[in-house]
C-alpha positions as CSV (number, residue, x, y, z in Angstrom):
1,M,14.4,184.5,-85.3
2,S,12.9,185.5,-82.0
3,V,9.4,187.0,-81.8
4,T,8.4,189.8,-79.4
5,H,4.6,190.1,-79.2
6,T,3.0,193.5,-79.4
7,L,-0.8,193.9,-79.1
8,S,-2.7,197.0,-80.2
9,P,-3.0,199.6,-77.4
10,I,-6.5,200.6,-76.2
11,T,-6.0,204.0,-77.8
12,E,-6.1,202.2,-81.1
13,F,-9.6,201.0,-80.5
14,V,-10.7,204.4,-79.1
15,N,-9.5,206.1,-82.2
16,R,-11.3,203.7,-84.4
17,R,-14.6,204.4,-82.6
18,Q,-14.0,208.1,-83.0
19,Q,-13.2,207.6,-86.7
20,L,-16.5,205.7,-87.2
21,L,-18.5,208.3,-85.3
22,A,-17.0,211.0,-87.5
23,Q,-18.5,209.3,-90.5
24,L,-22.0,209.0,-89.0
25,P,-24.6,211.9,-89.5
26,S,-25.5,213.9,-86.5
27,N,-28.2,212.6,-84.1
28,S,-27.7,209.0,-85.1
29,V,-26.9,205.7,-83.3
30,A,-24.7,202.7,-84.4
31,I,-25.2,199.3,-82.8
32,I,-22.5,196.7,-83.3
33,P,-23.0,193.2,-81.7
34,A,-20.3,190.9,-80.4
35,G,-20.2,187.2,-81.5
36,K,-22.0,184.4,-79.7
37,E,-20.8,181.1,-78.5
38,V,-21.8,178.3,-80.9
39,T,-22.7,174.8,-79.7
40,R,-20.5,172.0,-81.1
41,S,-22.3,169.1,-79.6
42,N,-24.8,168.7,-76.7
43,D,-23.4,171.0,-74.0
44,T,-20.0,171.8,-75.4
45,E,-19.1,174.8,-77.5
46,Y,-16.7,175.6,-80.3
47,L,-13.8,177.8,-79.1
48,F,-15.2,181.4,-79.2
49,C,-14.3,183.6,-82.1
50,Q,-15.2,187.3,-81.7
51,N,-17.1,189.2,-84.4
52,K,-14.3,190.9,-86.2
53,N,-16.1,194.3,-86.7
54,F,-16.9,194.4,-83.0
55,Y,-13.4,193.4,-82.0
56,Y,-11.9,196.0,-84.4
57,L,-13.8,198.8,-82.6
58,T,-13.5,197.6,-79.0
59,G,-10.7,195.0,-78.4
60,F,-13.2,193.4,-76.1
61,N,-13.2,189.6,-76.5
62,E,-16.3,188.3,-74.7
63,P,-19.5,187.0,-76.3
64,D,-23.0,188.5,-76.2
65,A,-21.8,192.1,-75.8
66,L,-23.1,195.2,-77.7
67,L,-21.3,198.4,-78.7
68,V,-23.5,201.5,-79.0
69,L,-22.1,204.6,-80.6
70,V,-24.2,207.7,-80.2
71,K,-23.4,210.5,-82.6
72,A,-24.4,213.8,-81.0
73,S,-27.0,216.1,-82.4
74,S,-26.2,219.7,-83.4
75,E,-27.5,221.0,-80.0
76,Q,-25.0,222.9,-77.9
77,G,-23.4,220.8,-75.3
78,S,-24.3,217.5,-76.9
79,V,-21.4,215.0,-77.0
80,D,-20.7,211.7,-78.8
81,Q,-20.8,208.6,-76.6
82,S,-19.4,205.1,-76.8
83,I,-21.4,202.6,-74.7
84,L,-20.7,198.9,-74.0
85,F,-23.3,196.4,-72.8
86,C,-21.6,193.2,-71.6
87,R,-22.1,190.2,-69.3
88,D,-22.2,191.0,-65.6
89,K,-19.8,189.5,-63.1
90,D,-21.2,186.1,-61.9
91,P,-19.2,184.1,-59.4
92,L,-21.0,180.8,-60.1
93,Q,-20.7,181.1,-63.9
94,E,-17.1,182.2,-63.6
95,V,-16.3,179.0,-61.6
96,W,-17.6,176.9,-64.4
97,H,-16.8,178.9,-67.5
98,G,-14.0,181.4,-66.7
99,K,-13.7,184.9,-65.5
100,R,-15.7,187.8,-66.9
101,I,-14.5,191.4,-67.2
102,G,-17.7,193.0,-66.0
103,P,-19.1,196.5,-66.7
104,S,-17.1,198.5,-64.2
105,V,-13.7,197.2,-65.3
106,A,-14.6,197.3,-69.0
107,K,-15.5,201.0,-68.7
108,Q,-12.2,201.9,-67.2
109,D,-9.8,199.5,-69.1
110,Y,-11.5,199.9,-72.6
111,Q,-12.2,203.6,-72.2
112,F,-16.0,203.6,-72.9
113,S,-18.2,206.5,-72.0
114,A,-20.5,204.1,-70.1
115,C,-20.9,200.4,-69.5
116,F,-24.0,198.4,-68.5
117,T,-24.9,194.8,-68.2
118,V,-26.2,193.2,-71.3
119,Q,-29.5,192.5,-69.5
120,K,-30.2,196.2,-69.4
121,F,-30.0,196.6,-73.2
122,E,-33.6,195.9,-73.9
123,K,-34.7,198.5,-71.3
124,E,-32.2,201.1,-72.4
125,L,-32.8,200.7,-76.2
126,P,-36.0,202.8,-76.5
127,E,-34.2,205.7,-74.8
128,L,-31.1,205.3,-76.9
129,L,-33.2,205.4,-80.1
130,N,-35.8,208.0,-79.1
131,D,-35.7,211.2,-81.2
132,K,-32.7,209.9,-83.2
133,D,-32.8,210.4,-87.0
134,S,-31.3,207.1,-88.0
135,V,-29.9,203.8,-86.6
136,Y,-26.8,202.1,-88.2
137,V,-26.1,198.3,-88.0
138,C,-24.0,195.8,-89.9
139,Q,-27.0,194.4,-91.8
140,G,-27.2,190.6,-92.2
141,E,-24.8,189.9,-89.3
142,N,-27.4,189.6,-86.5
143,E,-31.0,189.4,-87.7
144,A,-32.4,189.0,-84.1
145,L,-30.8,192.4,-83.2
146,E,-32.2,194.0,-86.4
147,Q,-35.7,192.7,-85.5
148,Q,-35.3,194.0,-82.0
149,I,-34.4,197.4,-83.3
150,L,-37.4,197.5,-85.7
151,Q,-39.7,196.4,-82.9
152,C,-38.4,199.3,-80.9
153,F,-39.2,201.6,-83.8
154,K,-42.8,200.5,-83.6
155,Q,-42.9,201.0,-79.9
156,L,-41.6,204.5,-80.2
157,K,-44.1,205.3,-83.0
158,A,-47.0,204.0,-80.8
159,A,-45.8,206.3,-78.0
160,S,-45.8,209.5,-80.2
161,R,-48.6,211.0,-78.0
162,Q,-46.2,210.7,-75.0
163,G,-43.6,212.7,-76.9
164,K,-41.6,209.8,-78.2
165,K,-40.1,209.9,-81.7
166,S,-39.0,206.9,-83.8
167,P,-35.9,207.0,-86.0
168,K,-36.7,207.4,-89.7
169,A,-34.3,204.7,-91.0
170,L,-32.3,201.6,-90.3
171,V,-29.1,201.9,-92.3
172,D,-26.2,199.6,-93.1
173,C,-22.8,200.8,-91.8
174,T,-20.8,197.8,-92.9
175,A,-19.1,199.7,-95.7
176,F,-17.8,202.3,-93.3
177,I,-16.1,199.7,-91.0
178,H,-14.8,197.6,-93.9
179,E,-13.1,200.6,-95.5
180,M,-11.5,201.4,-92.2
181,R,-10.3,197.8,-91.8
182,L,-8.8,197.8,-95.3
183,I,-6.0,200.3,-94.4
184,K,-3.9,198.9,-91.6
185,S,-2.3,201.1,-88.9
186,S,1.3,200.8,-87.8
187,A,0.1,198.8,-84.7
188,E,-1.8,196.3,-86.9
189,L,1.2,195.9,-89.2
190,T,3.4,195.2,-86.2
191,I,1.1,192.3,-85.3
192,M,0.9,191.0,-88.9
193,R,4.6,191.0,-89.2
194,Q,4.9,188.9,-86.1
195,A,2.1,186.5,-87.3
196,N,4.1,186.0,-90.5
197,V,7.4,185.3,-88.7
198,I,5.7,182.7,-86.5
199,S,4.0,181.2,-89.6
200,G,7.3,181.1,-91.4
201,Q,8.9,179.3,-88.6
202,A,6.0,176.7,-88.7
203,H,6.5,176.2,-92.4
204,Q,10.3,175.6,-91.9
205,R,9.4,173.1,-89.2
206,A,7.0,171.3,-91.5
207,M,9.6,171.0,-94.2
208,A,12.2,169.7,-91.7
209,K,9.7,167.1,-90.3
210,T,8.3,165.8,-93.5
211,H,9.3,162.2,-94.4
212,D,7.9,159.4,-96.5
213,G,5.4,157.4,-94.5
214,K,4.2,160.2,-92.2
215,F,0.6,161.2,-92.3
216,E,-0.6,164.7,-93.4
217,Y,-2.2,165.3,-90.0
218,Q,1.2,164.6,-88.3
219,I,2.7,167.5,-90.3
220,E,-0.4,169.6,-89.4
221,A,0.4,168.9,-85.8
222,E,4.0,170.2,-86.3
223,L,2.5,173.5,-87.6
224,L,0.1,173.9,-84.7
225,H,2.9,173.1,-82.2
226,E,5.1,175.8,-83.7
227,F,2.3,178.4,-83.8
228,A,1.5,177.8,-80.1
229,R,5.2,177.6,-79.1
230,H,5.6,181.2,-80.2
231,G,2.3,182.5,-78.7
232,A,-0.1,182.1,-81.6
233,R,-2.6,179.9,-79.8
234,F,-4.8,179.2,-82.9
235,P,-4.4,178.8,-86.6
236,A,-6.0,181.5,-88.7
237,Y,-8.0,178.9,-90.6
238,N,-8.1,175.1,-91.0
239,S,-4.6,174.1,-92.3
240,I,-4.4,172.5,-95.7
241,V,-1.7,169.8,-95.7
242,A,-2.2,168.1,-99.0
243,G,0.2,165.4,-100.4
244,G,0.3,164.5,-104.1
245,D,-3.0,164.7,-106.0
246,N,-4.8,165.9,-102.8
247,A,-3.4,169.3,-103.5
248,N,-5.6,169.5,-106.6
249,I,-8.5,169.9,-104.1
250,L,-8.1,173.6,-103.4
251,H,-9.7,173.5,-99.9
252,Y,-8.5,170.0,-98.8
253,T,-8.5,169.9,-95.0
254,E,-9.0,166.2,-94.3
255,N,-5.2,165.9,-93.9
256,S,-5.6,162.1,-93.5
257,D,-3.4,160.5,-96.1
258,V,0.1,159.1,-95.9
259,L,2.9,161.0,-97.6
260,T,4.9,159.3,-100.3
261,N,8.3,160.0,-101.8
262,G,7.9,161.3,-105.4
263,D,5.0,163.5,-104.4
264,L,4.9,167.1,-103.6
265,L,3.3,168.4,-100.3
266,L,1.3,171.6,-100.5
267,I,0.8,173.4,-97.1
268,D,-1.5,176.4,-96.8
269,A,-1.3,177.4,-93.2
270,G,-1.0,180.6,-91.1
271,A,-1.1,181.6,-87.5
272,E,-3.6,183.9,-85.9
273,L,-2.0,186.4,-83.5
274,A,-4.1,188.9,-81.5
275,G,-6.9,188.3,-84.0
276,Y,-4.8,188.9,-87.1
277,A,-4.2,186.3,-89.8
278,A,-1.2,185.2,-91.7
279,D,-1.8,183.2,-94.9
280,I,1.2,181.4,-96.4
281,T,1.4,178.5,-98.8
282,R,4.5,176.5,-99.6
283,T,4.9,173.5,-101.9
284,F,7.9,171.1,-101.5
285,P,8.9,167.5,-102.2
286,V,8.3,164.8,-99.6
287,S,11.6,163.3,-100.5
288,G,13.4,166.6,-100.1
289,K,14.4,166.8,-103.8
290,F,12.3,168.1,-106.6
291,S,12.0,165.9,-109.7
292,E,12.7,167.7,-113.0
293,P,9.0,168.1,-114.0
294,Q,8.1,169.3,-110.5
295,K,11.0,171.8,-110.5
296,T,10.1,173.1,-113.9
297,L,6.5,173.8,-113.0
298,Y,7.5,175.1,-109.6
299,E,9.9,177.7,-111.0
300,L,7.3,178.8,-113.5
301,V,4.8,179.5,-110.6
302,L,7.6,181.2,-108.6
303,L,8.5,183.4,-111.5
304,S,4.9,184.5,-111.9
305,Q,4.6,185.2,-108.2
306,N,7.8,187.2,-108.0
307,K,6.8,189.4,-111.0
308,A,3.3,190.0,-109.6
309,I,4.9,191.0,-106.2
310,E,7.3,193.4,-107.9
311,A,4.4,195.2,-109.5
312,V,2.7,196.0,-106.2
313,K,2.8,199.8,-105.6
314,P,0.2,202.5,-105.0
315,N,-2.3,203.0,-107.8
316,N,-1.7,199.6,-109.3
317,T,-4.5,197.0,-109.0
318,L,-5.0,193.3,-108.5
319,G,-6.4,193.3,-112.1
320,E,-3.1,194.5,-113.5
321,L,-1.2,191.9,-111.4
322,N,-3.5,189.2,-112.8
323,T,-2.6,190.3,-116.3
324,I,1.1,189.9,-115.5
325,T,0.6,186.5,-113.9
326,N,-1.7,185.1,-116.6
327,K,0.7,186.1,-119.3
328,I,3.7,184.4,-117.6
329,L,1.8,181.2,-116.8
330,T,0.2,181.0,-120.2
331,E,3.5,181.4,-122.1
332,G,5.2,179.0,-119.7
333,L,2.6,176.3,-120.1
334,Y,2.6,176.7,-123.9
335,E,6.4,176.3,-124.0
336,L,6.1,173.1,-122.0
337,G,3.4,171.7,-124.3
338,I,0.8,171.6,-121.6
339,L,-1.2,174.3,-123.5
340,Q,-1.4,173.8,-127.2
341,G,-2.6,176.0,-130.0
342,D,-1.9,179.5,-131.2
343,L,-0.1,181.5,-128.6
344,P,-1.7,184.9,-129.3
345,S,-5.1,183.2,-129.0
346,L,-4.1,181.4,-125.8
347,L,-2.9,184.7,-124.3
348,A,-6.1,186.5,-125.3
349,Q,-8.1,183.7,-123.7
350,N,-6.0,183.7,-120.5
351,A,-5.7,180.0,-121.3
352,C,-3.6,179.3,-118.1
353,K,-6.9,179.5,-116.2
354,Q,-7.5,175.9,-117.1
355,Y,-4.7,175.1,-114.6
356,F,-4.6,178.3,-112.5
357,I,-8.2,178.0,-111.3
358,H,-8.5,180.5,-108.5
359,G,-7.8,184.2,-108.0
360,L,-4.4,185.7,-107.6
361,G,-4.9,187.1,-104.1
362,H,-7.2,188.7,-101.5
363,W,-7.1,191.2,-98.7
364,L,-5.7,190.1,-95.4
365,G,-6.2,191.3,-91.9
366,L,-8.5,190.3,-89.0
367,D,-10.1,187.9,-91.5
368,V,-8.1,185.6,-93.7
369,H,-10.2,186.7,-96.6
370,D,-10.5,190.2,-95.2
371,V,-13.1,192.8,-95.9
372,G,-12.9,195.7,-98.3
373,D,-14.2,196.5,-101.8
374,Y,-12.2,195.1,-104.8
375,A,-14.1,197.4,-107.3
376,I,-14.9,194.9,-110.0
377,D,-15.0,196.8,-113.4
378,E,-17.0,196.1,-116.5
379,N,-14.3,193.6,-117.6
380,R,-14.7,191.7,-114.3
381,K,-11.2,192.8,-113.2
382,Q,-10.4,193.9,-109.7
383,S,-9.8,197.6,-110.3
384,R,-9.4,199.0,-106.8
385,A,-6.3,201.1,-106.7
386,F,-3.7,200.0,-104.1
387,E,-3.1,202.4,-101.2
388,P,-0.4,202.4,-98.6
389,G,-1.5,200.2,-95.6
390,M,-3.4,197.6,-97.7
391,V,-2.2,194.0,-97.1
392,M,-3.0,191.2,-99.6
393,T,-1.9,187.7,-100.5
394,I,-0.2,186.9,-103.8
395,E,-0.8,183.2,-104.6
396,P,-0.5,181.9,-108.1
397,G,-0.7,178.2,-108.7
398,I,-0.8,175.4,-111.3
399,Y,-3.0,172.4,-110.7
400,I,-2.9,169.3,-113.0
401,P,-5.1,166.5,-111.8
402,L,-3.8,162.9,-111.8
403,N,-6.6,162.0,-114.3
404,D,-5.9,164.7,-116.8
405,E,-5.0,162.6,-119.8
406,S,-4.7,165.7,-122.1
407,V,-1.1,166.2,-120.8
408,D,2.1,164.2,-120.7
409,E,2.1,161.7,-117.9
410,K,5.0,163.3,-116.2
411,W,2.9,166.4,-115.3
412,R,-0.1,164.5,-113.9
413,G,-0.9,164.8,-110.2
414,I,1.3,167.9,-109.8
415,A,-0.2,170.8,-107.8
416,I,1.8,173.9,-106.8
417,R,0.8,177.1,-105.0
418,I,3.1,179.7,-103.6
419,E,1.6,182.4,-101.4
420,D,3.1,185.4,-99.6
421,N,1.6,188.3,-97.6
422,I,2.3,191.7,-99.2
423,L,2.0,195.2,-97.7
424,V,1.5,198.2,-100.0
425,T,4.0,200.9,-98.9
426,E,4.4,204.6,-100.0
427,T,6.9,203.6,-102.6
428,G,6.1,200.0,-103.4
429,Y,5.7,197.0,-101.3
430,E,7.0,195.0,-98.3
431,N,6.9,191.3,-98.3
432,L,5.8,190.3,-94.8
433,T,6.6,186.6,-95.5
434,V,10.3,186.9,-94.7
435,N,11.4,183.6,-93.3
436,S,9.6,180.8,-95.2
437,P,11.9,179.3,-97.8
438,K,10.5,179.3,-101.3
439,T,13.3,178.9,-103.9
440,V,14.1,175.4,-105.0
441,S,17.7,175.6,-103.6
442,D,16.6,177.0,-100.2
443,I,13.9,174.4,-99.7
444,E,16.2,171.5,-100.7
445,T,19.0,172.8,-98.5
446,L,16.7,173.1,-95.5
447,M,15.3,169.6,-95.9
448,A,18.7,168.1,-96.5
449,N,20.2,169.7,-93.4
450,A,17.2,168.5,-91.3
451,R,18.0,164.9,-92.4
452,T,21.7,164.9,-91.5
């Protein structure tokens, strides 16, 4: 399946800034910082990752920048403004570290009202805040910026005799942006579909390349190769490539052990494309053929996932999907003798959680565990009603550690997770994970064909 890359148009970011401005009260200012480069060791840095809230509103992918949104007062002729402070052009720095966009190009290409060098921010800040009623920031993201703003408050108060007026409040605007990010636009969904296709191709490649005697990190390399080959330069998160009992470590990322026939291989990996994450998990046999115990547990997990996905529609909730999944897994584990006791009591206790030890899913978008309220109710269930445009993962699993002597030996060391990315539509759902095999027959056929 070929992939055609489509990135969000600049109008998408302009519209988001306007949408945020519309939620702010009149005569206020919002200040959103970009990310900073982080030192890895001595004078080398980690690859830069932009602050996702800043990127969502700007599309601008350089460090140390600041977005200032000025919501107009009620005075006649007053207009909203969108201002960027960014690094200046610097020929010497660009020779060593790469080209910079610079204020003049940024203003035109990213459609800001005005752009200045970041060095001018400290000087311009008092004028930006003077006589404003309130200032909005994403509290907790950049404490140095918050302290700088509060210090400016004090300066303006001290200059009251010169006609200066300090804002009355510093307010958190995180919820505004997170609610916006929770509902994906058509442009965002186009990118997320592409990220899923690329990630699906990578999972196919991993299945085809898996053999007894290879190391987990060699399969990880196959994933990264396939991501990059199709234009997704980076993984969305550290890939989990966990053979055998390693898969019972939920966030196993060492990927250092040798693969062995008779074991399952759990891969949790997704590409990042234009800032957006895919998050897909597949579990398959190193040998290319499931054993009977592996197949039995695998098909139980797959049944629970399929039933949960089928229940995705507007106004349903993750809490209700959890109820469906927990019932199927509890009944299945009881029938296999892995859970023992009185079935009604086991169901009432959600006894499967002994072996299904994480949540069923999470929001997905610019972050792998994306932002947005889940609305936890008094029963600790996720009660947020689904709306069209939400994207989530559905990822049930069963994890039975090798040292669990409470179960028959044939089940020990088996860990299975199956994860797809699901979009809520007007009438139900769309499974974005379209090309990553997950039935027993499809997996075994792919692996058999790769070995002929």
